[in-house]
C-alpha atoms as a printed R data frame, in Angstrom:
    type eleno elety resid chain resno      x       y       z
1   ATOM     1    CA   MET     A     1 15.736  -8.251  20.682
2   ATOM     2    CA   GLN     A     2 12.217  -8.001  20.319
3   ATOM     3    CA   HIS     A     3 12.613  -5.396  18.177
4   ATOM     4    CA   GLY     A     4 14.571  -7.250  15.768
5   ATOM     5    CA   ARG     A     5 13.601 -10.691  16.302
6   ATOM     6    CA   VAL     A     6  9.498  -9.413  15.091
7   ATOM     7    CA   ALA     A     7 10.887  -7.371  11.967
8   ATOM     8    CA   ALA     A     8 13.064 -10.252  10.826
9   ATOM     9    CA   ALA     A     9  9.673 -12.126  11.215
10  ATOM    10    CA   VAL     A    10  7.557 -10.034   9.768
11  ATOM    11    CA   ALA     A    11 10.763 -10.127   6.731
12  ATOM    12    CA   GLU     A    12 10.556 -14.028   6.477
13  ATOM    13    CA   ILE     A    13  7.308 -14.237   6.038
14  ATOM    14    CA   LEU     A    14  6.596 -11.685   3.355
15  ATOM    15    CA   ARG     A    15  9.441 -12.383   1.116
16  ATOM    16    CA   SER     A    16  8.315 -16.117   1.626
17  ATOM    17    CA   HIS     A    17  4.959 -15.046  -0.254
18  ATOM    18    CA   VAL     A    18  6.447 -12.382  -2.636
19  ATOM    19    CA   ARG     A    19  9.341 -14.950  -3.979
20  ATOM    20    CA   ARG     A    20  6.599 -17.160  -4.608
21  ATOM    21    CA   HIS     A    21  4.289 -15.632  -5.891
22  ATOM    22    CA   GLY     A    22  7.157 -13.178  -8.180
23  ATOM    23    CA   LEU     A    23  5.550  -9.780  -7.325
24  ATOM    24    CA   GLY     A    24  8.303  -7.870  -6.620
25  ATOM    25    CA   VAL     A    25 11.534  -7.625  -3.419
26  ATOM    26    CA   VAL     A    26 11.328  -7.246   0.094
27  ATOM    27    CA   LEU     A    27 14.189  -5.727   1.934
28  ATOM    28    CA   GLY     A    28 15.521  -4.502   5.633
29  ATOM    29    CA   ASN     A    29 15.747  -1.402   7.118
30  ATOM    30    CA   ASP     A    30 19.296  -0.761   5.853
31  ATOM    31    CA   THR     A    31 17.258   0.497   2.307
32  ATOM    32    CA   TRP     A    32 16.866   4.017   2.548
33  ATOM    33    CA   PHE     A    33 13.943   5.865   1.002
34  ATOM    34    CA   VAL     A    34 13.333   9.412  -0.606
35  ATOM    35    CA   LEU     A    35 10.203  10.162   0.066
36  ATOM    36    CA   ALA     A    36 10.928  13.878  -0.948
37  ATOM    37    CA   ARG     A    37 13.031  16.424  -2.332
38  ATOM    38    CA   SER     A    38 13.745  19.953  -1.511
39  ATOM    39    CA   PRO     A    39 14.204  19.394   1.833
40  ATOM    40    CA   ASP     A    40 14.578  15.757   1.696
41  ATOM    41    CA   THR     A    41 12.770  13.645   3.588
42  ATOM    42    CA   VAL     A    42 14.571   9.873   4.048
43  ATOM    43    CA   ARG     A    43 12.811   7.357   5.512
44  ATOM    44    CA   GLY     A    44 13.876   2.813   6.183
45  ATOM    45    CA   PRO     A    45 10.945   0.905   7.363
46  ATOM    46    CA   ASP     A    46 11.799  -1.465   9.169
47  ATOM    47    CA   VAL     A    47 10.802  -4.255   6.310
48  ATOM    48    CA   ALA     A    48  9.616  -3.142   3.042
49  ATOM    49    CA   PHE     A    49  8.288  -4.480  -0.245
50  ATOM    50    CA   VAL     A    50  8.530  -2.775  -3.644
51  ATOM    51    CA   VAL     A    51  6.734  -4.388  -6.784
52  ATOM    52    CA   ARG     A    52  8.750  -5.981  -9.290
53  ATOM    53    CA   LYS     A    53  8.211  -3.510 -12.076
54  ATOM    54    CA   ARG     A    54  9.107  -0.700  -9.926
55  ATOM    55    CA   PHE     A    55 12.034  -2.251  -8.173
56  ATOM    56    CA   GLU     A    56 13.506  -3.372 -12.019
57  ATOM    57    CA   ARG     A    57 13.169   0.536 -13.013
58  ATOM    58    CA   VAL     A    58 15.385   1.142 -10.073
59  ATOM    59    CA   GLY     A    59 17.808  -1.751  -9.344
60  ATOM    60    CA   ASP     A    60 19.712  -2.080  -6.130
61  ATOM    61    CA   LEU     A    61 22.931  -0.468  -7.473
62  ATOM    62    CA   THR     A    62 22.029   3.270  -6.473
63  ATOM    63    CA   PRO     A    63 22.803   4.545  -2.476
64  ATOM    64    CA   ALA     A    64 18.765   5.047  -1.873
65  ATOM    65    CA   PHE     A    65 15.645   3.962  -3.959
66  ATOM    66    CA   PRO     A    66 14.403   7.060  -5.221
67  ATOM    67    CA   GLY     A    67 10.438   6.723  -4.368
68  ATOM    68    CA   ALA     A    68  8.332   5.373  -1.496
69  ATOM    69    CA   PRO     A    69  7.963   1.682  -1.297
70  ATOM    70    CA   ASP     A    70  4.293   0.376  -2.015
71  ATOM    71    CA   LEU     A    71  4.056  -1.081   1.804
72  ATOM    72    CA   ALA     A    72  6.634  -0.194   4.961
73  ATOM    73    CA   VAL     A    73  6.358  -2.303   7.479
74  ATOM    74    CA   GLU     A    74  7.311  -0.823  10.757
75  ATOM    75    CA   VAL     A    75  7.635  -2.400  14.298
76  ATOM    76    CA   VAL     A    76  7.516  -0.443  17.267
77  ATOM    77    CA   SER     A    77 10.049  -0.816  20.257
78  ATOM    78    CA   PRO     A    78  9.906   0.454  23.598
79  ATOM    79    CA   SER     A    79 11.593   3.277  22.574
80  ATOM    80    CA   THR     A    80  9.281   4.446  19.809
81  ATOM    81    CA   THR     A    81  6.955   7.123  20.601
82  ATOM    82    CA   ARG     A    82  3.493   7.841  19.362
83  ATOM    83    CA   ALA     A    83  4.382  11.159  17.602
84  ATOM    84    CA   SER     A    84  7.409   9.744  16.002
85  ATOM    85    CA   LEU     A    85  5.230   6.623  14.929
86  ATOM    86    CA   HIS     A    86  2.775   9.060  13.734
87  ATOM    87    CA   GLY     A    87  5.166  10.852  11.662
88  ATOM    88    CA   LYS     A    88  6.695   8.408   9.114
89  ATOM    89    CA   ILE     A    89  3.264   7.187   8.838
90  ATOM    90    CA   ALA     A    90  2.456  10.111   7.288
91  ATOM    91    CA   ASP     A    91  5.998   9.790   5.448
92  ATOM    92    CA   TYR     A    92  5.041   7.039   4.137
93  ATOM    93    CA   LEU     A    93  2.020   7.972   2.492
94  ATOM    94    CA   SER     A    94  1.516  11.063   1.564
95  ATOM    95    CA   ALA     A    95  4.906  10.443  -0.094
96  ATOM    96    CA   GLY     A    96  2.609   7.245  -2.227
97  ATOM    97    CA   THR     A    97  2.806   4.106  -0.423
98  ATOM    98    CA   ALA     A    98 -0.169   2.441  -0.354
99  ATOM    99    CA   CYS     A    99 -0.275   0.547   2.756
100 ATOM   100    CA   VAL     A   100  1.684   0.956   6.151
101 ATOM   101    CA   TRP     A   101  1.464  -1.941   8.667
102 ATOM   102    CA   VAL     A   102  2.459  -1.014  12.361
103 ATOM   103    CA   VAL     A   103  3.339  -4.002  14.427
104 ATOM   104    CA   ASP     A   104  3.283  -4.004  17.342
105 ATOM   105    CA   PRO     A   105  5.177  -6.905  19.922
106 ATOM   106    CA   SER     A   106  3.603  -5.322  23.247
107 ATOM   107    CA   SER     A   107 -0.244  -6.168  22.068
108 ATOM   108    CA   GLN     A   108  0.366  -8.419  19.351
109 ATOM   109    CA   THR     A   109 -1.354  -6.666  16.287
110 ATOM   110    CA   VAL     A   110 -0.788  -4.615  13.449
111 ATOM   111    CA   THR     A   111 -2.593  -1.400  12.632
112 ATOM   112    CA   VAL     A   112 -3.011  -1.391   8.721
113 ATOM   113    CA   TYR     A   113 -3.248   2.755   7.472
114 ATOM   114    CA   ARG     A   114 -3.964   3.305   3.896
115 ATOM   115    CA   SER     A   115 -4.866   6.999   5.266
116 ATOM   116    CA   LEU     A   116 -3.868   8.706   7.998
117 ATOM   117    CA   LEU     A   117 -7.846   9.111   9.491
118 ATOM   118    CA   SER     A   118 -9.093   5.177   9.617
119 ATOM   119    CA   PRO     A   119 -6.218   2.957   9.961
120 ATOM   120    CA   ARG     A   120 -7.472  -1.343  11.337
121 ATOM   121    CA   THR     A   121 -6.316  -3.281  14.133
122 ATOM   122    CA   ILE     A   122 -5.946  -7.082  14.087
123 ATOM   123    CA   GLU     A   123 -5.377  -8.991  17.072
124 ATOM   124    CA   ALA     A   124 -3.853 -12.849  17.572
125 ATOM   125    CA   GLY     A   125 -6.131 -15.037  16.121
126 ATOM   126    CA   GLU     A   126 -7.292 -12.758  12.427
127 ATOM   127    CA   ILE     A   127 -5.678 -12.692   9.784
128 ATOM   128    CA   LEU     A   128 -3.372  -9.739   8.209
129 ATOM   129    CA   ASP     A   129 -3.741  -9.857   4.187
130 ATOM   130    CA   GLY     A   130 -2.016  -8.025   1.230
131 ATOM   131    CA   GLY     A   131 -4.801  -6.627  -0.079
132 ATOM   132    CA   ASP     A   132 -4.357  -5.005  -3.598
133 ATOM   133    CA   VAL     A   133 -0.481  -4.182  -2.528
134 ATOM   134    CA   VAL     A   134  0.676  -7.928  -1.651
135 ATOM   135    CA   PRO     A   135 -2.405  -9.921  -3.537
136 ATOM   136    CA   GLU     A   136 -2.842 -13.441  -1.709
137 ATOM   137    CA   PHE     A   137 -1.007 -13.120   1.563
138 ATOM   138    CA   ARG     A   138 -2.141 -13.960   4.149
139 ATOM   139    CA   VAL     A   139 -0.758 -15.154   7.429
140 ATOM   140    CA   PRO     A   140 -2.027 -14.731  11.256
141 ATOM   141    CA   VAL     A   141 -0.982 -12.082  13.385
142 ATOM   142    CA   GLU     A   142  0.031 -14.374  16.069
143 ATOM   143    CA   LEU     A   143  3.124 -16.035  13.380
144 ATOM   144    CA   LEU     A   144  4.744 -12.478  13.270
145 ATOM   145    CA   PHE     A   145  5.308 -12.341  17.075
146 ATOM   146    CA   GLU     A   146  6.188 -16.790  17.798
147 ATOM   147    CA   ILE     A   147  9.508 -17.031  18.845
């Protein structure tokens, strides 16, 4: 339940900002992204953001988005292994995702990946920002974990 609650909070806060600024679309974990072909690599992040121009080219009537999200958000659950999480992050980044947020309810942190080599961890009491991927987005990390 915690995983779903936190994923919903991230989606709600992110979507509110994205809609208010007309930036694109926020998608839930039932959305598949085709990150590579032959062999196919398909991922469904817990929350994703795609900029307006890219989304409008594709629309939402396709079974899967052909390409990477601009922002992928993965919420850590008790069953998440370090190896599976690392694999997802690597897949997103190598496919062109500009930023991956790993949201960890147990430590109440968000680790921001723009590359595998230099993640940045943001804790409660600090501000998570969207950088150039989600312009002007800023939220206190602890809001993502509120009940």
